[in-house]
C-alpha positions, 0 to 999 in steps of 0.5 A: 514530466508526464502531463498528469503528474505535472497537472497534479503538481500545478493543481496542488499549488494554492490548494487547502493542503498545508504548506508542509503537506504540499512540500512533502507530497512533492518529495514522492518521485519516480526515481526514489520509488525505483531505487526501492523497487530495484532492490525488492524485485531483484533476483537476490530476494528470490521472489519474496515468498512469505517466510523465506530468506528473501522475504525476511531480507525484504522486511529488514530493508523496509524496517531500516528505511522507516526507522531512518525517516523517524516513523515509530515502531508499531509492531510487537516488543517495540519493534516494527514487526508482527510475526505470525504463523509457524506455531512457536512464538518468535522474536519480532525480528526472527526469520519467518512471516511478519507484518511491518508496521510504522506509525507517524503520530498525529498532531491534533489533541482530539484526533490523534487517537484515530488513525488512517492505515495505508498499506501494501503487501510485500510478499510474492510467490517466490520460485512459483511452486505455489502460485505460478500462473501456468495459463500465462506461461509461468515456469515453476522453479524460476524466480518470480520477482513480482516487480509489479506484484507487489514490489510496486505498491511496496516501493511506492508506500515506502516513498509515501512513508518518507513523505508522511514523516515530513508532514504535520497531520491531525490523525495518526498515520499507520503504514503497514506492509503485509506479508503472506497476501499471496497465501490468502490475505494471511498477514492482513487477516492476522493483523485485523484479528490481532491488531497492534493498535485499537482497531476501533480507532481505525478511521480509514484504510488505503491499499495499493496492489499492482500499480506499476503497469499499463497506460498512465490513465488506467487506474482502478479503485474499489470500495465496499458496495451493497447488494445494489452496487451502491457504496457502503460509505458514500461520504468516503467515496465522495471525499475520494471523488472530490480529490479525483476531480481536482486532479483531473483523473478518472478512475475505473470504479467498477472494473475490479469489483469481482476482485474486491475480496482478493487483497489486503483491504478486504479484512478491513472492509469486513470489520466495517472500516471505510477502505479503498483499493488502488490497482493499475490492473492485470497484465500478461506477466501476472504471477509469472517469472516475467514480472520484472523491473524492466516493464515497470511504469515508474511515472505511473507509480509516482502519480498514484503515490502522490494521489494516495498521499494527497488522499491520505492527508485529506482524510487524516485532516478532515473533521467530517465523518466518513461513515 
């Protein structure tokens, strides 16, 4: 077991987290994440371009998993899906672009009406005709599997969702897999403009995008900041840093500031929701046909998955305001 993951498990023992929450966290494992990621980044899905057959198959796979774990549908028509785009109205499970929303109800009589979103986008650039990185040697017409971008966040969120389904948390947890991020945050912008839950009740949002590459200690996080570079929500940052210190991690809090508007946390930040973005950083295979499963650091995904779950549990159970 990698040193940082082992430290995370040891430090969690005896913490303030409830016993069932601790037990749930321990179910997040590299092997389980890998199982999902092997399928989602396979040639069979042809790069999961938004609205494509491969994207549709990815959506059906995600919904099948969360249904099996007992999470409730949070989409349209008592389904897990929120279709968008294409002009004509569609049934939720029709082919085409769609967000996937799964809900785990909170247990506290007062706090359960509030919810925490944990999210990742599941689309990529398909065969690379729209979005291949020519400067890095991307080859349009070849399958761009997007194992890191963002089958990594998608698969890790699946394992987090399974753990959520085994935990008792005071606030409701909403797991969302957004579609069409690569087209300009289309899915997350659609959801925040047409939320399937009352957006005013969204307590916080956590986003994972490209978390499967680079060395174990290279983890970036991004939060909303004012013109002076100070966090917009210092209490939210303090809560994250409390867990960061407890787990002996050291995030880069500024290295991705220039990319803060480029993933699905941003529409939530625009709506005034305390949000955070986790990524393991860029690499030479970004948006190329070389972003494949063989290069993924599954131990790192497990580490980030466990941290995100611990943060999720902390914010779902806190009685302290974070705005």
